[in-house]
C-alpha positions in Angstrom: 156.8 91.9 79.6 154.8 89.0 78.1 154.3 88.5 74.3 150.4 89.3 74.7 151.4 92.8 76.3 154.0 93.5 73.7 151.6 92.6 70.9 149.2 95.1 72.5 151.5 97.7 72.5 152.4 96.9 68.8 148.8 97.0 67.9 147.5 100.2 69.8 150.8 102.4 69.7 152.5 101.1 66.6 155.6 100.2 68.4 157.7 97.2 67.9 159.5 96.4 71.2 162.7 94.6 71.0 163.5 94.8 74.8 161.4 95.6 78.0 162.9 95.6 81.1 161.0 95.9 84.4 161.7 99.0 86.6 161.1 98.9 90.3 160.1 102.6 90.7 156.9 103.6 92.6 154.7 102.5 95.3 151.4 101.8 93.5 150.8 97.9 93.9 148.5 98.0 91.0 151.3 99.3 88.6 153.9 97.7 86.6 156.4 99.8 84.6 158.9 98.8 82.1 161.7 100.5 80.1 161.2 99.5 76.5 163.5 100.0 73.4 162.3 99.8 69.9 164.1 98.9 66.6 165.0 102.3 65.9 166.6 102.9 69.3 164.1 105.1 71.0 163.3 104.4 74.6 159.6 104.4 76.2 158.3 104.1 79.6 155.3 101.4 79.2 153.0 101.3 82.0 150.2 99.2 82.9 148.0 100.4 86.0 144.7 100.0 87.6 145.4 103.0 90.2 144.6 106.6 89.7 142.2 108.0 87.0 142.4 108.6 83.5 142.6 112.1 84.2 146.5 112.0 84.7 146.9 111.3 81.1 144.7 114.0 80.0 146.7 116.4 82.2 150.1 115.4 81.0 148.9 115.5 77.4 147.2 119.0 77.9 150.1 120.6 79.7 152.6 119.4 77.3 150.6 120.7 74.4 150.6 123.9 76.0 154.2 124.0 76.0 154.7 123.4 79.8 158.4 122.1 79.8 159.3 119.0 81.9 156.2 117.0 81.2 156.7 114.0 78.9 153.8 113.9 76.5 151.9 110.5 76.5 151.8 108.8 73.2 148.2 108.3 71.5 146.9 105.2 70.1 146.1 104.8 66.5 142.8 105.7 67.1 143.7 108.7 69.0 143.3 107.8 72.7 145.8 108.4 75.5 145.6 104.7 76.8 144.6 101.2 75.9 142.9 98.6 77.9 144.6 95.4 78.9 143.4 92.7 81.3 141.2 95.3 83.2 144.0 97.9 83.6 145.3 101.1 81.4 148.2 100.6 79.2 150.0 103.9 78.4 153.2 104.9 76.8 155.5 107.9 77.2 159.0 108.6 76.1 161.7 107.6 78.5 163.5 110.7 79.6 165.7 109.7 82.4 166.4 107.0 84.9 168.0 109.4 87.4 165.5 110.0 90.3 165.6 113.0 92.3 164.7 110.9 95.4 168.2 109.3 95.0 169.8 112.6 96.0 170.7 114.6 93.0 168.6 117.8 93.4 170.8 120.9 93.2 169.7 124.5 93.4 169.1 124.7 89.8 166.9 121.7 90.0 164.8 123.1 92.7 164.4 126.3 90.4 163.3 124.4 87.6 160.9 122.2 89.7 159.4 125.6 91.2 158.9 126.8 87.7 157.5 123.6 86.5 154.8 123.5 89.1 154.2 127.2 88.7 153.6 126.8 85.0 151.0 123.8 85.7 149.1 125.9 88.2 148.9 128.8 85.8 147.3 126.9 83.0 143.9 128.3 82.3 141.0 125.7 83.3 139.5 125.4 80.0 138.5 122.5 77.6 139.5 119.1 79.0 141.1 120.4 82.2 137.9 121.7 83.5 136.5 118.4 84.0 139.2 116.9 86.1 138.4 115.6 89.8 138.3 118.5 92.3 139.4 118.6 95.8 136.5 118.4 98.3 138.4 118.2 101.5 136.2 115.4 102.7 138.9 112.4 102.9 136.1 110.0 103.5 137.9 107.3 101.9 141.0 107.7 103.9 139.3 108.3 107.2 137.5 104.8 106.8 140.6 103.1 105.9 142.5 104.5 109.0 139.6 103.4 111.5 139.4 99.8 109.6 143.1 99.7 109.8 143.1 100.6 113.6 140.5 97.9 114.2 142.5 95.3 112.5 145.8 95.9 114.0 144.3 96.5 117.5 143.0 92.8 117.2 146.4 91.4 116.2 147.5 88.8 118.9 150.6 86.4 119.4 149.4 84.0 116.7 150.2 86.6 113.9 153.5 86.4 112.0 156.3 88.5 112.9 155.8 91.6 110.3 152.1 91.8 111.4 152.9 91.7 115.0 155.7 94.4 114.6 153.4 96.9 112.5 150.6 96.2 115.1 152.9 97.2 117.9 154.1 100.5 116.0 150.6 101.1 115.4 149.2 100.7 118.9 152.1 103.0 120.2 150.6 106.1 118.0 147.0 105.0 117.8 146.0 108.1 120.1 147.9 110.4 118.0 146.6 108.9 114.9 143.0 109.2 116.2 143.7 112.8 117.3 145.2 113.6 114.0 142.1 112.4 112.3 139.9 114.3 114.4 141.8 117.6 113.6 142.0 116.9 109.8 138.1 116.3 110.0 137.7 119.7 111.7 140.1 121.5 109.2 138.1 119.8 106.2 134.8 121.2 107.6 136.3 124.5 107.9 137.9 124.6 104.4 134.7 123.5 102.9 133.0 126.6 104.1 136.0 128.5 102.7 136.3 127.9 98.8 139.7 128.8 97.3 141.1 129.2 93.8 141.5 125.7 92.1 144.3 125.3 89.8 145.8 122.1 88.1 147.6 120.1 90.6 149.8 117.0 90.2 148.6 115.9 93.7 151.8 113.8 94.4 154.8 115.8 93.4 157.3 114.2 95.8 160.7 113.6 94.6 160.1 109.9 93.7 158.0 111.5 90.9 160.7 113.8 89.6 163.3 112.8 87.0 166.8 114.7 86.4 168.6 115.0 83.1 172.3 115.5 82.3 171.7 118.9 81.3 169.9 120.2 84.5 166.5 119.1 83.3 163.7 118.4 85.4 160.6 116.4 84.6 157.5 115.6 86.7 156.1 112.2 85.9 153.1 110.1 87.0 150.2 112.5 87.0 147.8 109.7 88.1 146.4 111.7 90.9 146.1 114.9 89.0 142.9 117.0 90.2 141.7 120.6 90.5 142.8 121.9 94.0 144.0 124.6 95.9 147.9 125.2 95.0 148.6 124.0 98.7 148.0 120.5 97.7 151.2 120.4 95.5 153.0 123.0 97.6 152.6 120.9 100.8 155.4 118.8 99.5 157.8 121.6 99.7 156.5 124.2 102.4 154.7 121.7 104.5 156.6 118.5 104.6 159.9 119.2 102.9 162.2 117.4 105.1 160.1 114.3 104.9 159.4 114.5 101.1 163.1 115.6 99.8 164.2 111.9 100.6 168.1 112.2 100.1 168.1 115.5 98.6 168.4 118.8 100.7 165.5 121.0 100.3 166.6 124.2 99.0 163.4 126.4 99.6 164.8 129.7 98.4 165.7 128.1 95.0 162.3 126.6 94.7 160.8 130.1 95.5 162.9 131.6 92.9 161.5 129.5 90.3 157.8 129.4 91.6 157.6 133.0 92.0 156.0 134.9 95.0 153.8 132.9 97.1 152.8 132.6 100.7 151.0 129.4 101.1 147.8 129.2 103.3 149.0 127.5 106.5 145.6 126.0 107.3 145.4 124.4 104.1 149.0 123.0 104.3 148.3 121.6 107.7 145.1 119.9 106.2 146.9 118.5 103.4 149.9 117.5 105.3 147.6 115.7 107.9 145.6 113.8 105.1 148.6 112.5 103.4 150.3 111.4 106.7 147.2 109.5 107.6 147.0 108.1 104.1 150.6 106.9 104.2 150.4 105.5 107.7 147.2 103.2 107.1 148.4 102.2 103.6 152.0 101.2 104.4 151.0 99.5 107.7 148.3 97.6 105.9 151.0 96.2 103.5 153.3 95.2 106.2 150.2 93.1 107.8 149.2 91.7 104.3 150.6 88.1 104.4 150.1 87.8 100.6 152.9 90.1 99.8 156.6 89.0 99.5 158.8 89.3 102.7 160.9 91.9 100.9 157.8 93.9 100.2 156.7 93.8 103.8 160.1 94.7 105.3 160.4 97.7 102.9 156.8 98.8 104.0 157.7 98.4 107.7 160.8 100.6 107.2 158.7 103.2 105.6 156.1 103.1 108.4 159.1 103.5 110.8 160.2 106.4 108.8 156.7 107.9 109.0 156.8 107.7 112.7 160.4 109.0 113.2 161.1 112.4 114.9 161.5 113.9 111.2 158.7 111.8 109.7 155.6 112.8 108.1 153.3 112.1 111.2 155.2 114.4 113.6 155.4 117.0 110.8 151.7 116.9 110.6 151.3 117.3 114.4 153.9 120.1 114.3 151.7 122.0 111.7 148.6 121.6 113.8 150.5 122.6 116.9 151.8 125.6 115.0 148.2 126.6 114.2 147.2 126.1 117.8 144.9 123.3 116.5 146.6 120.1 118.1 145.8 120.5 122.0 142.6 122.3 121.6 
């Protein structure tokens, strides 16, 4: 962390940092995260981000204030705001709660139960005051559809003059291009169907995969990074367990029974699950493919992105799960 940013933290949040260590968690290329320590020994997560929306901080603060456990409350600036501007990005500070990520394989039945209870509590919060003004799911996915089509155009135009990583990801894309086009078509149809059938909207995290779940030594579970928070049908979040559990559980064994014990009785709408699963699969596929083909990225970043693309396209990967969900509904071959 440079001196200007440390000074900004002191000026806006009243914290004098003595250490600030970069943390490589997360996939947001617009974000940088530090684990910072103050003179009194307290630790904080300091994040500078240009992605998502300010709504995430509003949601995290609102849920923490309402007593929803497992959500670190963001600090406020000296003048009462949840973030400060810095070089065109948002600077926010929250208490550092843990460096044990659930994605690394530590989820046990008790964690899954607490994770279910945490999401249930968030979904049950009344939509009043500041929460009523959150972005809303509209089932249009227009930006994702445009990005998929543009990525398809770019990668089909790749020739032998391109670098190794671009050629490799272009070959992967071309191998599944027909399936990707069909998936987008089916998602478009489901979106139109769901726009005509409104559902109850609840406060959703929007991206509660295990990379955003932290574990504590006493069995605690925290859900962080609320940047994509919105009002949506609960399937937007439940998709990560009921729709794509094997793909989203990373190295942890999915325990659906324990999750249900914490969340409570629920039977997600299979059509909505299939829709959100398909949208997420397309979003991940185009964005990680584009990162591989970005010659401005480091080789390490491009290799990592290529491995993620290969995982998305593997037999147990997200693209296959989305295809299977549609097939189970009789919507894939029709």
